[in-house]
N, CA, C and O atoms as a MOPAC input file, in Angstrom:
PM7 MOZYME 1SCF
protein

 N    111.01700 1   111.84000 1   134.45800 1
 C    111.69600 1   111.21900 1   133.35100 1
 C    111.53300 1   109.70100 1   133.37900 1
 O    111.47500 1   109.08500 1   132.31500 1
 N    111.46100 1   109.09200 1   134.52100 1
 C    111.34500 1   107.64600 1   134.60100 1
 C    109.91100 1   107.17300 1   134.37000 1
 O    109.69800 1   106.02200 1   133.99200 1
 N    108.93800 1   108.03200 1   134.58900 1
 C    107.54800 1   107.63200 1   134.42200 1
 C    107.20500 1   107.29600 1   132.96400 1
 O    106.55100 1   106.27800 1   132.73900 1
 N    107.60800 1   108.09000 1   131.96400 1
 C    107.31600 1   107.70600 1   130.58200 1
 C    108.00700 1   106.38900 1   130.17500 1
 O    107.44800 1   105.60000 1   129.41400 1
 N    109.21400 1   106.16400 1   130.68400 1
 C    109.90400 1   104.92600 1   130.38100 1
 C    109.15900 1   103.73600 1   130.97600 1
 O    109.05200 1   102.69000 1   130.33700 1
 N    108.65000 1   103.88700 1   132.18400 1
 C    107.89500 1   102.81200 1   132.81400 1
 C    106.62400 1   102.51200 1   132.02600 1
 O    106.27300 1   101.34800 1   131.83300 1
 N    105.93800 1   103.55100 1   131.57400 1
 C    104.72800 1   103.36800 1   130.77600 1
 C    105.05200 1   102.66500 1   129.45800 1
 O    104.31000 1   101.78600 1   129.02000 1
 N    106.15000 1   103.04900 1   128.83400 1
 C    106.56600 1   102.41600 1   127.59100 1
 C    106.85200 1   100.93100 1   127.79800 1
 O    106.46600 1   100.10700 1   126.96900 1
 N    107.51800 1   100.58700 1   128.88400 1
 C    107.81300 1    99.18400 1   129.17400 1
 C    106.54500 1    98.38600 1   129.45200 1
 O    106.44200 1    97.22800 1   129.04700 1
 N    105.58900 1    98.98400 1   130.13200 1
 C    104.32400 1    98.30300 1   130.41400 1
 C    103.55900 1    98.04800 1   129.12200 1
 O    103.03500 1    96.95300 1   128.91600 1
 N    103.49100 1    99.04800 1   128.25500 1
 C    102.77500 1    98.89000 1   126.98400 1
 C    103.47300 1    97.85800 1   126.10500 1
 O    102.81500 1    97.02000 1   125.48800 1
 N    104.79800 1    97.91400 1   126.04500 1
 C    105.54600 1    96.94400 1   125.23900 1
 C    105.33100 1    95.52700 1   125.76400 1
 O    105.18700 1    94.59200 1   124.97500 1
 N    105.30700 1    95.36100 1   127.06100 1
 C    105.05300 1    94.04300 1   127.65100 1
 C    103.66100 1    93.54000 1   127.33600 1
 O    103.47600 1    92.35600 1   127.05500 1
 N    102.67200 1    94.43200 1   127.38100 1
 C    101.30000 1    94.04500 1   127.06400 1
 C    101.17300 1    93.63200 1   125.59400 1
 O    100.47300 1    92.67100 1   125.27400 1
 N    101.84300 1    94.35100 1   124.71800 1
 C    101.81100 1    94.01600 1   123.28900 1
 C    102.47700 1    92.66400 1   123.05200 1
 O    101.94900 1    91.84100 1   122.30400 1
 N    103.62100 1    92.42700 1   123.67500 1
 C    104.29700 1    91.13900 1   123.53400 1
 C    103.44400 1    89.99400 1   124.09100 1
 O    103.42300 1    88.90200 1   123.52300 1
 N    102.74900 1    90.24100 1   125.18800 1
 C    101.86000 1    89.23700 1   125.75600 1
 C    100.72600 1    88.91400 1   124.78800 1
 O    100.38700 1    87.74600 1   124.60000 1
 N    100.14100 1    89.93100 1   124.17700 1
 C     99.06600 1    89.72600 1   123.21600 1
 C     99.55300 1    88.94200 1   122.00000 1
 O     98.86700 1    88.02800 1   121.54100 1
 N    100.71400 1    89.28300 1   121.48100 1
 C    101.26700 1    88.55900 1   120.34100 1
 C    101.56300 1    87.11400 1   120.72300 1
 O    101.30800 1    86.20300 1   119.93500 1
 N    102.09400 1    86.89400 1   121.91200 1
 C    102.36500 1    85.53800 1   122.38000 1
 C    101.10600 1    84.70100 1   122.48800 1
 O    101.10700 1    83.52600 1   122.12300 1
 N    100.03500 1    85.29200 1   122.98500 1
 C     98.75100 1    84.57200 1   123.08500 1
 C     98.22600 1    84.23200 1   121.69500 1
 O     97.72400 1    83.13200 1   121.46900 1
 N     98.34400 1    85.17900 1   120.76100 1
 C     97.88200 1    84.91500 1   119.39300 1
 C     98.67900 1    83.79400 1   118.73500 1
 O     98.10800 1    82.95200 1   118.04200 1
 N     99.98100 1    83.77800 1   118.94600 1
 C    100.81000 1    82.72100 1   118.37100 1
 C    100.47800 1    81.37900 1   119.00900 1
 O    100.40300 1    80.35900 1   118.32300 1
 N    100.28300 1    81.38200 1   120.30400 1
 C    100.00700 1    80.14500 1   121.04100 1
 C     98.67200 1    79.52400 1   120.63200 1
 O     98.56200 1    78.30300 1   120.51900 1
 N     97.65400 1    80.36900 1   120.41000 1
 C     96.32600 1    79.87000 1   120.06500 1
 C     96.14900 1    79.63400 1   118.57100 1
 O     95.13000 1    79.08700 1   118.14900 1
 N     97.13000 1    80.03900 1   117.76400 1
 C     97.02000 1    79.83700 1   116.33300 1
 C     96.35700 1    80.99700 1   115.61400 1
 O     95.99800 1    80.87400 1   114.44300 1
 N     96.19000 1    82.11200 1   116.29100 1
 C     95.55200 1    83.28100 1   115.69100 1
 C     96.38400 1    83.94100 1   114.61600 1
 O     95.85700 1    84.72700 1   113.82800 1
 N     97.66600 1    83.64400 1   114.56100 1
 C     98.53600 1    84.20100 1   113.52400 1
 C     98.98100 1    83.12700 1   112.53800 1
 O    100.07300 1    83.21900 1   111.97600 1
 N     98.15800 1    82.11800 1   112.32400 1
 C     98.49700 1    81.04000 1   111.41900 1
 C     98.60700 1    81.48600 1   109.97200 1
 O     99.29700 1    80.85300 1   109.17300 1
 N     97.93200 1    82.56500 1   109.63600 1
 C     97.96800 1    83.09500 1   108.26700 1
 C     99.26800 1    83.82500 1   107.97700 1
 O     99.66300 1    83.95600 1   106.81900 1
 N     99.93800 1    84.30500 1   109.02800 1
 C    101.15100 1    85.09400 1   108.83500 1
 C    102.27300 1    84.19100 1   108.33100 1
 O    102.59800 1    83.18700 1   108.96600 1
 N    102.85300 1    84.53800 1   107.21500 1
 C    103.88000 1    83.71400 1   106.59800 1
 C    103.33200 1    82.84100 1   105.49700 1
 O    104.08800 1    82.15900 1   104.80600 1
 N    102.01900 1    82.85300 1   105.32700 1
 C    101.38700 1    82.06200 1   104.26400 1
 C    100.63000 1    82.96000 1   103.29400 1
 O     99.68400 1    82.51300 1   102.64600 1
 N    101.03200 1    84.19900 1   103.19200 1
 C    100.36500 1    85.13400 1   102.30300 1
 C    100.85500 1    84.95500 1   100.86900 1
 O    101.95600 1    84.45200 1   100.64600 1
 N    100.03100 1    85.37000 1    99.88600 1
 C    100.52100 1    85.35500 1    98.50500 1
 C    101.71000 1    86.31000 1    98.38800 1
 O    101.64000 1    87.44100 1    98.87000 1
 N    102.75700 1    85.88800 1    97.77800 1
 C    103.95900 1    86.70100 1    97.66800 1
 C    105.06700 1    86.24000 1    98.59400 1
 O    106.21600 1    86.65300 1    98.43500 1
 N    104.74300 1    85.38900 1    99.56200 1
 C    105.76400 1    84.78100 1   100.40300 1
 C    106.37400 1    83.62800 1    99.61400 1
 O    105.66200 1    82.71800 1    99.19100 1
 N    107.68200 1    83.66300 1    99.41500 1
 C    108.35600 1    82.71700 1    98.52900 1
 C    108.81600 1    81.49600 1    99.32100 1
 O    109.49700 1    81.61600 1   100.33900 1
 N    108.43100 1    80.32900 1    98.83200 1
 C    108.88400 1    79.05100 1    99.40000 1
 C    109.48900 1    78.22500 1    98.28200 1
 O    108.84300 1    77.97500 1    97.26400 1
 N    110.72000 1    77.80600 1    98.47100 1
 C    111.39000 1    76.94200 1    97.50800 1
 C    111.88700 1    75.72700 1    98.27700 1
 O    112.68200 1    75.84900 1    99.20900 1
 N    111.41400 1    74.56200 1    97.87900 1
 C    111.83100 1    73.33100 1    98.54700 1
 C    112.51100 1    72.43100 1    97.54200 1
 O    111.93700 1    72.05900 1    96.51800 1
 N    113.73300 1    72.09100 1    97.85500 1
 C    114.49000 1    71.16900 1    97.02300 1
 C    114.58500 1    69.82500 1    97.70100 1
 O    113.88200 1    69.54700 1    98.67200 1
 N    115.46000 1    69.00100 1    97.18000 1
 C    115.64300 1    67.67700 1    97.75500 1
 C    116.24900 1    67.74900 1    99.14700 1
 O    115.84500 1    67.01600 1   100.05000 1
 N    117.22500 1    68.64000 1    99.31600 1
 C    117.91300 1    68.74000 1   100.61000 1
 C    117.79900 1    70.10600 1   101.26300 1
 O    118.25200 1    70.29300 1   102.39200 1
 N    117.20300 1    71.05500 1   100.57200 1
 C    117.16100 1    72.41200 1   101.12100 1
 C    115.74600 1    72.97400 1   101.09300 1
 O    114.90000 1    72.57100 1   100.29600 1
 N    115.53200 1    73.90800 1   101.98200 1
 C    114.29400 1    74.67600 1   102.01300 1
 C    114.66500 1    76.14100 1   102.15400 1
 O    115.51700 1    76.50300 1   102.96500 1
 N    114.01700 1    76.98100 1   101.35400 1
 C    114.23400 1    78.41800 1   101.44100 1
 C    112.87100 1    79.07500 1   101.58800 1
 O    111.95400 1    78.81200 1   100.81000 1
 N    112.74900 1    79.92700 1   102.58800 1
 C    111.49300 1    80.64300 1   102.83000 1
 C    111.80400 1    82.12200 1   102.96900 1
 O    112.57400 1    82.52200 1   103.84300 1
 N    111.20700 1    82.93600 1   102.10600 1
 C    111.41700 1    84.37900 1   102.12800 1
 C    110.03600 1    85.03700 1   102.24900 1
 O    109.30800 1    85.12400 1   101.26000 1
 N    109.66700 1    85.50100 1   103.45500 1
 C    108.33200 1    86.06300 1   103.66900 1
 C    108.23200 1    87.53100 1   103.23500 1
 O    108.09000 1    88.41800 1   104.07700 1
 N    108.30600 1    87.78500 1   101.93700 1
 C    108.32900 1    89.15800 1   101.42600 1
 C    107.04300 1    89.90000 1   101.78300 1
 O    107.09500 1    90.97400 1   102.38200 1
 N    105.90500 1    89.34400 1   101.42700 1
 C    104.62600 1    90.01600 1   101.66500 1
 C    104.35600 1    90.18400 1   103.15900 1
 O    103.87400 1    91.23500 1   103.58300 1
 N    104.65400 1    89.18000 1   103.94600 1
 C    104.42300 1    89.27300 1   105.39200 1
 C    105.26400 1    90.37800 1   106.02000 1
 O    104.78400 1    91.10000 1   106.89400 1
 N    106.51900 1    90.51700 1   105.58200 1
 C    107.39200 1    91.54800 1   106.13600 1
 C    106.96800 1    92.95100 1   105.68500 1
 O    107.09400 1    93.91000 1   106.44700 1
 N    106.46900 1    93.07500 1   104.45400 1
 C    105.95100 1    94.37300 1   104.00600 1
 C    104.73600 1    94.75600 1   104.83600 1
 O    104.61600 1    95.90400 1   105.26400 1
 N    103.83300 1    93.80700 1   105.06900 1
 C    102.65300 1    94.06900 1   105.89200 1
 C    103.05300 1    94.45400 1   107.31300 1
 O    102.50000 1    95.40000 1   107.87500 1
 N    103.99500 1    93.74200 1   107.89200 1
 C    104.47700 1    94.05700 1   109.23800 1
 C    105.10800 1    95.44200 1   109.28800 1
 O    104.90200 1    96.18100 1   110.25100 1
 N    105.86800 1    95.79800 1   108.26900 1
 C    106.50400 1    97.11100 1   108.20200 1
 C    105.47200 1    98.22500 1   108.13500 1
 O    105.61800 1    99.24500 1   108.80900 1
 N    104.43500 1    98.04300 1   107.33400 1
 C    103.38300 1    99.06100 1   107.21400 1
 C    102.64100 1    99.22400 1   108.53600 1
 O    102.38600 1   100.34600 1   108.97200 1
 N    102.29700 1    98.11400 1   109.17100 1
 C    101.56400 1    98.17600 1   110.44600 1
 C    102.41200 1    98.84500 1   111.52100 1
 O    101.91300 1    99.70700 1   112.24500 1
 N    103.67500 1    98.46800 1   111.63800 1
 C    104.54100 1    99.08700 1   112.65000 1
 C    104.77800 1   100.56900 1   112.35400 1
 O    104.83700 1   101.37900 1   113.27900 1
 N    104.91300 1   100.92800 1   111.08600 1
 C    105.08000 1   102.33900 1   110.72900 1
 C    103.85800 1   103.15100 1   111.13000 1
 O    103.98700 1   104.26500 1   111.63600 1
 N    102.68100 1   102.60100 1   110.90600 1
 C    101.45500 1   103.30300 1   111.31200 1
 C    101.36300 1   103.44200 1   112.82400 1
 O    100.97600 1   104.49400 1   113.33400 1
 N    101.71600 1   102.38200 1   113.53900 1
 C    101.66600 1   102.43400 1   115.00200 1
 C    102.62500 1   103.49300 1   115.53300 1
 O    102.25500 1   104.28100 1   116.40400 1
 N    103.85900 1   103.52000 1   115.01400 1
 C    104.82500 1   104.49600 1   115.48800 1
 C    104.44400 1   105.92200 1   115.07900 1
 O    104.69900 1   106.86800 1   115.82500 1
 N    103.83600 1   106.08100 1   113.90400 1
 C    103.38500 1   107.39400 1   113.47300 1
 C    102.29300 1   107.92200 1   114.39700 1
 O    102.32100 1   109.08700 1   114.79500 1
 N    101.32500 1   107.06200 1   114.73900 1
 C    100.24600 1   107.47400 1   115.64700 1
 C    100.81000 1   107.76900 1   117.03100 1
 O    100.39900 1   108.74200 1   117.66400 1
 N    101.73900 1   106.95400 1   117.51300 1
 C    102.33400 1   107.19300 1   118.83500 1
 C    103.08500 1   108.50700 1   118.85800 1
 O    103.02000 1   109.23900 1   119.84600 1
 N    103.80100 1   108.82200 1   117.78100 1
 C    104.54800 1   110.09000 1   117.71500 1
 C    103.59600 1   111.28100 1   117.69400 1
 O    103.87400 1   112.31500 1   118.30200 1
 N    102.47400 1   111.13300 1   116.99500 1
 C    101.51000 1   112.23300 1   116.92800 1
 C    100.84300 1   112.46300 1   118.29500 1
 O    100.54900 1   113.60100 1   118.66100 1
 N    100.61000 1   111.39000 1   119.03400 1
 C     99.95600 1   111.51500 1   120.34200 1
 C    100.91000 1   112.01500 1   121.41900 1
 O    100.48600 1   112.70100 1   122.35000 1
 N    102.17500 1   111.68400 1   121.30400 1
 C    103.14000 1   112.10000 1   122.32900 1
 C    103.83100 1   113.34700 1   121.83800 1
 O    104.69200 1   113.88900 1   122.53100 1

């Protein structure tokens, strides 16, 4: 029972490490700047609503979890 949990933690750590490297090197500079991401800047306020980026992230994560469920 503990072996699958350990494998899950190792994979999650590797994924977080990869995302961290991409953010650090600028590989995810496009994320948040997609068409459909709303930016409103006023004199004293800024509002940023990443609609398209969050939809893309949701689709990618749904596919990853679907494939993981099918394999396990």
